[in-house]
VOGU-3710 file (C-alpha; in Angstrom, 3 decimals, decimal comma):
1> mqaeystqvl> 18,590/84,712/43,500  19,224/84,076/47,195  18,796/80,644/48,764  15,849/81,969/50,809  14,092/85,210/51,739  12,271/86,449/54,803  10,034/89,464/55,292  7,152/90,721/57,387  4,640/91,383/54,591  4,878/89,515/51,295
11> vvgagasgip> 2,908/90,918/48,349  2,667/88,575/45,361  1,868/90,456/42,167  3,262/93,863/41,194  0,339/95,319/39,317  -2,438/97,847/39,864  -3,369/96,411/43,279  -0,118/94,851/44,439  2,006/97,990/44,118  -0,358/100,104/46,280
21> aaiaaaraga> -0,531/97,207/48,756  3,247/97,171/49,135  3,477/100,958/49,459  0,672/101,082/52,035  2,201/98,302/54,147  5,592/100,030/54,125  4,078/103,390/55,049  2,270/101,663/57,914  5,616/100,497/59,281  6,108/96,985/57,892
31> rvllvaedpv> 9,070/95,491/56,081  7,783/94,448/52,647  8,865/92,164/49,826  7,005/92,697/46,539  7,285/89,705/44,222  6,431/89,737/40,507  6,357/86,844/38,069  7,058/89,233/35,187  10,581/90,580/34,599  9,312/94,099/35,304
41> iggamwayyv> 6,683/95,675/37,545  3,377/96,951/36,211  1,131/93,955/35,705  -1,725/94,819/33,334  -0,365/98,354/32,941  2,680/96,856/31,240  1,429/93,551/29,850  -2,059/94,564/28,628  -1,621/98,323/27,982  -4,317/99,145/30,545
51> dmlcggpvtg> -2,955/102,661/30,778  -5,971/104,826/31,525  -7,903/105,480/34,718  -11,604/104,721/34,314  -13,987/104,728/37,239  -13,299/106,181/40,616  -12,803/107,685/43,021  -9,149/108,246/42,104  -7,623/108,261/45,547  -4,638/107,135/47,597
61> vvkeartile> -1,549/105,867/45,780  -3,405/105,857/42,463  -4,058/109,582/42,867  -0,389/110,193/43,655  0,588/108,343/40,485  -1,943/110,230/38,380  -0,668/113,581/39,654  2,888/112,714/38,604  1,735/111,295/35,264  -0,229/114,442/34,445
71> ashrivpqak> 2,635/116,699/35,485  5,481/114,926/33,689  4,262/112,222/31,301  1,471/113,623/29,154  1,493/112,527/25,516  -0,588/115,579/24,572  -1,848/118,460/26,782  -5,171/116,793/27,746  -3,988/113,214/28,083  -6,548/110,580/29,074
81> fflpssfqrv> -4,043/107,736/28,801  -0,289/107,400/29,236  2,429/105,202/27,800  3,049/101,891/29,617  6,646/102,897/30,319  5,365/106,032/32,065  3,291/103,951/34,484  6,286/101,692/35,143  8,550/104,653/35,820  6,113/106,472/38,115
91> ygdllraean> 5,176/103,406/40,164  8,820/102,354/40,250  9,783/105,731/41,703  7,016/105,486/44,326  8,267/102,037/45,352  11,896/103,183/45,558  10,846/106,096/47,758  9,894/103,593/50,496  12,991/102,295/52,273  11,098/99,291/53,683
101> irvltgaran> 10,238/97,798/50,279  12,311/95,293/48,349  11,187/94,248/44,849  11,905/90,809/43,416  10,947/90,361/39,745  11,088/87,278/37,553  9,953/85,150/40,491  7,203/82,685/39,586  5,398/81,199/42,592  5,137/77,410/42,563
111> gvlltkrdgv> 3,940/76,642/46,061  2,891/77,956/49,468  4,335/77,470/52,947  1,993/76,571/55,802  2,812/76,919/59,502  0,840/76,518/62,734  0,689/79,605/64,928  -1,107/79,367/68,269  -2,567/76,075/67,108  -3,981/77,550/63,886
121> egvsgitveg> -2,470/76,587/60,542  -1,977/79,469/58,148  0,014/80,674/55,185  3,566/81,617/56,132  5,043/82,279/52,723  5,520/80,902/49,234  8,138/79,161/47,147  9,316/80,518/43,817  11,162/78,933/40,926  14,921/79,384/41,101
131> apgvsvpita> 17,535/77,491/39,098  16,251/74,372/37,271  14,751/71,998/39,798  15,211/74,431/42,689  12,423/76,093/44,692  13,341/79,137/46,765  11,341/79,720/49,984  10,085/83,177/50,954  8,752/83,334/54,501  6,468/86,092/55,765
141> evvidatgtg> 4,194/86,926/58,664  1,370/87,923/56,286  0,904/87,163/52,583  -1,139/89,278/50,168  -2,300/87,608/46,962  -2,365/90,403/44,379  -1,827/88,141/41,371  -5,200/88,914/39,795  -5,727/85,170/39,359  -5,974/84,108/42,998
151> viammagaqa> -3,357/81,422/42,372  -1,608/81,846/45,748  -4,879/81,607/47,659  -5,859/78,509/45,689  -2,491/76,882/46,433  -3,261/77,523/50,097  -6,574/75,677/49,811  -9,004/78,541/49,190  -12,136/77,849/47,187  -12,529/79,668/43,893
161> rygreakdef> -15,338/80,498/41,503  -14,946/80,605/37,753  -17,568/81,574/35,205  -21,104/82,867/35,596  -23,444/82,242/38,511  -27,101/81,393/37,924  -29,636/84,144/38,474  -31,370/82,251/41,275  -28,171/81,930/43,388  -27,932/85,613/44,344
171> geslavetpd> -30,938/87,111/42,551  -28,765/89,162/40,189  -30,645/90,807/37,331  -27,680/90,517/34,935  -26,904/86,886/35,764  -27,702/84,014/33,415  -30,421/81,432/33,970  -28,005/78,493/34,026  -24,447/78,688/35,442  -21,582/78,104/33,033
181> dqvqnctwmy> -17,822/78,517/32,630  -17,954/81,665/30,514  -15,996/84,686/31,720  -15,580/88,136/30,240  -14,096/88,388/26,778  -10,440/89,257/26,289  -9,050/92,147/24,261  -5,628/92,769/22,791  -4,871/96,435/23,220  -2,467/98,494/21,167
191> isqqkpgaph> -1,334/102,060/20,550  -1,300/103,560/17,070  0,902/106,536/16,289  0,815/108,840/13,282  4,148/109,122/11,437  5,483/112,630/10,717  3,849/114,058/7,605  1,156/111,381/7,373  -2,413/112,644/6,867  -5,057/112,049/9,520
201> fdmmrlenvr> -6,718/108,644/9,306  -10,419/108,316/10,093  -10,573/105,650/12,807  -14,245/105,053/11,981  -12,957/103,011/9,033  -11,587/100,412/11,458  -13,645/97,254/11,769  -13,103/97,074/15,548  -13,601/100,757/16,375  -16,779/99,814/18,281
211> ygvmvdglgw> -14,667/98,202/21,005  -12,938/101,477/21,740  -10,409/103,917/20,338  -9,420/106,528/22,899  -8,589/110,057/21,784  -6,590/112,187/24,198  -8,595/115,190/25,311  -11,908/113,730/24,128  -12,558/110,124/25,075  -14,035/107,637/22,624
221> yrndpdearr> -13,492/108,296/18,932  -16,867/106,810/17,955  -18,796/109,156/20,256  -17,786/112,273/18,314  -15,800/111,431/15,148  -15,874/115,018/13,860  -14,316/116,372/17,047  -11,797/113,517/17,097  -10,722/114,327/13,567  -10,398/117,990/14,509
231> ldpgvylhwg> -8,238/117,253/17,555  -6,044/114,795/15,633  -3,584/114,067/18,505  -1,631/111,576/16,432  -1,588/108,906/19,181  -4,529/106,605/19,961  -5,214/103,775/22,415  -7,156/100,871/20,869  -9,088/98,103/22,570  -8,164/96,053/19,499
241> csvrcrdtrd> -10,837/93,371/19,383  -12,943/91,142/21,583  -12,386/87,376/21,726  -13,633/84,621/23,953  -11,100/82,362/25,664  -12,292/78,864/26,523  -10,440/79,019/29,855  -8,410/82,050/30,974  -6,744/79,877/33,635  -5,106/77,749/30,925
251> plalaeaqqe> -1,952/79,199/29,261  -2,550/77,105/26,136  -6,106/78,400/25,814  -4,850/81,960/26,254  -2,283/81,429/23,510  -5,023/80,182/21,173  -7,171/83,204/21,989  -4,240/85,541/21,381  -3,721/84,089/17,904  -7,425/84,504/17,187
261> afqamerdha> -7,213/88,108/18,362  -4,246/88,795/16,101  -6,172/87,533/13,088  -9,220/89,598/14,086  -7,103/92,768/14,025  -5,116/92,119/10,831  -7,365/94,201/8,568  -7,321/97,158/10,971  -3,554/97,007/11,393  -3,063/96,853/7,634
271> lllengytvh> -5,241/99,949/7,170  -3,280/101,864/9,793  0,088/100,849/8,357  -1,006/101,713/4,819  -2,078/105,164/5,986  1,127/106,184/7,727  0,630/104,895/11,287  2,764/102,593/13,423  1,136/99,936/15,611  2,509/99,101/19,093
281> laprlgvrea> 0,913/95,866/20,367  0,664/95,111/24,083  2,889/92,149/25,031  -0,100/90,006/25,993  -3,776/89,449/25,412  -5,767/91,333/28,044  -7,536/89,048/30,537  -10,438/90,695/32,345  -11,486/87,770/34,467  -10,022/84,550/35,818
291> srivgdhiit> -10,739/82,818/39,140  -12,492/84,665/41,954  -11,571/83,584/45,473  -14,434/82,781/47,837  -14,109/85,034/50,863  -15,980/85,602/54,101  -18,349/87,721/52,001  -19,142/87,373/48,297  -19,850/90,758/46,692  -22,948/90,650/44,491
301> egdlrsgvlp> -24,785/92,918/42,092  -27,292/93,541/44,893  -24,535/94,826/47,171  -23,378/97,298/44,523  -26,917/98,513/43,793  -28,024/98,781/47,429  -26,727/102,312/47,990  -25,601/101,208/51,460  -21,959/101,240/52,491  -21,043/98,178/54,603
311> edtitlgwyg> -19,702/98,940/58,083  -16,392/97,342/57,078  -16,001/99,357/53,860  -12,317/99,753/53,024  -12,670/101,119/49,471  -15,257/103,085/47,523  -16,229/102,542/43,902  -18,383/104,184/41,284  -17,697/102,283/38,113  -20,651/100,551/36,459
321> ldiwghssgs> -21,272/96,905/35,662  -19,152/96,479/32,530  -19,434/92,879/31,356  -17,442/92,303/28,182  -18,950/89,448/26,218  -22,247/89,518/28,156  -24,305/89,475/24,978  -23,087/90,322/21,480  -19,378/90,291/22,305  -19,041/93,991/23,097
331> atvdavkgyg> -19,434/95,598/26,491  -22,735/95,870/28,310  -22,489/98,743/30,777  -25,082/99,250/33,479  -24,541/102,317/35,648  -24,749/101,963/39,428  -24,392/104,540/42,172  -21,464/104,486/44,547  -20,734/101,367/46,551  -18,332/100,111/49,197
341> ipyrallpqg> -15,976/97,121/49,141  -16,125/95,255/52,475  -13,006/94,027/54,244  -14,628/90,592/54,598  -14,232/90,085/50,834  -10,433/90,242/51,222  -10,381/87,261/53,623  -10,258/83,882/51,807  -12,707/81,527/53,460  -10,986/78,811/55,466
351> vegmlvtgks> -7,477/80,230/54,996  -5,509/82,139/57,646  -2,493/84,428/57,290  -3,525/85,766/53,902  -5,431/88,587/52,217  -6,630/88,649/48,608  -6,812/91,858/46,602  -7,395/92,913/43,006  -9,871/91,432/40,560  -9,675/87,931/42,123
361> lsgthvamsa> -11,380/89,384/45,203  -14,441/87,532/46,493  -17,353/88,450/44,236  -19,676/87,200/41,545  -19,035/87,361/37,821  -21,461/90,281/37,548  -20,145/92,253/40,526  -16,444/91,976/39,662  -17,112/93,590/36,287  -17,587/96,838/38,222
371> yrvmpivgpi> -14,794/96,874/40,804  -12,027/95,387/38,594  -10,714/98,768/37,366  -7,475/100,428/38,486  -8,862/103,292/40,649  -10,807/100,719/42,715  -8,390/97,782/42,959  -5,581/100,202/43,896  -7,170/101,321/47,189  -8,323/97,743/47,832
381> gqaagvaaal> -4,635/96,869/47,705  -3,833/99,707/50,093  -6,389/98,358/52,559  -4,799/94,915/52,363  -1,358/96,466/52,921  -2,495/98,427/55,972  -4,252/95,370/57,422  -1,112/93,267/56,916  1,073/95,871/58,640  -1,316/95,954/61,609
391> cvqrqqrprq> -1,142/92,147/61,810  2,643/92,375/62,058  2,595/95,092/64,702  -0,046/93,417/66,883  0,804/89,785/66,194  -2,728/89,224/64,935  -4,244/87,308/62,067  -6,067/89,265/59,332  -9,483/88,256/60,732  -8,543/89,638/64,156
401> vdvrdirail> -7,671/93,160/63,001  -10,198/95,866/63,899  -11,512/97,296/60,622  -11,977/100,681/62,314  -8,205/100,866/62,730  -7,651/99,971/59,065  -10,081/102,697/58,027  -8,468/105,284/60,286  -5,013/104,643/58,813  -6,349/104,614/55,248
411> cserqgvqle> -7,887/108,055/55,807  -4,634/109,460/57,196  -2,639/111,991/55,195  0,096/109,397/54,630  -2,289/106,969/52,896  -4,787/109,477/51,466  -7,668/107,080/50,734  -11,188/108,495/50,420  -13,820/106,520/52,348  -16,767/108,899/52,221
421> fdpe> -18,623/109,976/49,108  -18,565/113,682/48,341  -21,961/115,327/48,978  -23,967/115,850/45,812
//
């Protein structure tokens, strides 16, 4: 590792939102450094096996990736999910295609740099862990927090929410009466694969099938078991189980939850192994929700149900309110029509020089359950990348950038982001 680094746009987090952010910033003319704590890129695609595209619209960099995946990485002819290594390879190729991007993996952030510009103090970079006892500075003109936890924004002094808001705070129909520290349940995803010559195994025998077993070319096994058995693709994506973590911000609590999840899946894994299947566990327990950074606007259930696109919409979404652990421990899905994500939600309140993207975006517990999926957080990342590049070019802070310019660039052929709903 170098003694120090300097770049124009620094993206922290190389997952479903951070990668599109880096690509978008580079395509908009900025020099970009993409930093990942993990040893490889991919984020949840690699660590949690979140390797399917649910929700939409599938647009921008996410659409580019899907096109390549479908052309060259299908497991079976009608693939609905892909192997984690396929996502890593495709997104890695897209990053390498941009000459202005440098990727630094294995770099854990342990602090932020603050500098006064024109009398206003703002984020000017981060420090990452180097050799024992050594912190390596990375300076940048604009920083994008794409960690999914909001940790960089919090280090910079941003306020964060954790847990469930009370119903009377925003008038959300799916909110609880009394606020608490409960977040969405975690799952430990895995892929099962039929060994050559093994007979088909009926996944309905699995105790945790209700949480989701995806069949390529069909969807959920439980929705049509007869058709699933007929298709028999031999490879299945499992949501594993559903467990509550006492605090997803605490590594020790996550480790406890992961052990609980392993025990909850033991019977299912034994059945699969006994019946001629291998089991490929994701490296980590899947975390749906951690801290949510308070921005200039907090997205609520009412915003998503309004049917009105904000004037500063930078991303569209049409995935429903999908709150794992809302009631019985399984998902509660409430469909909503299309909605827009406002640029104001990317701006951490009281912090300059930074944008926040991904699932730690400014929103309530209820609202983030809808926009947290890959096809939505990807274009949110692109919007953050474009905004950061404009800041560099115009020597502006993120709050000073004209959203109309961000939207115009996002809609360009180079970025390919959809910002208008198709007519019904």
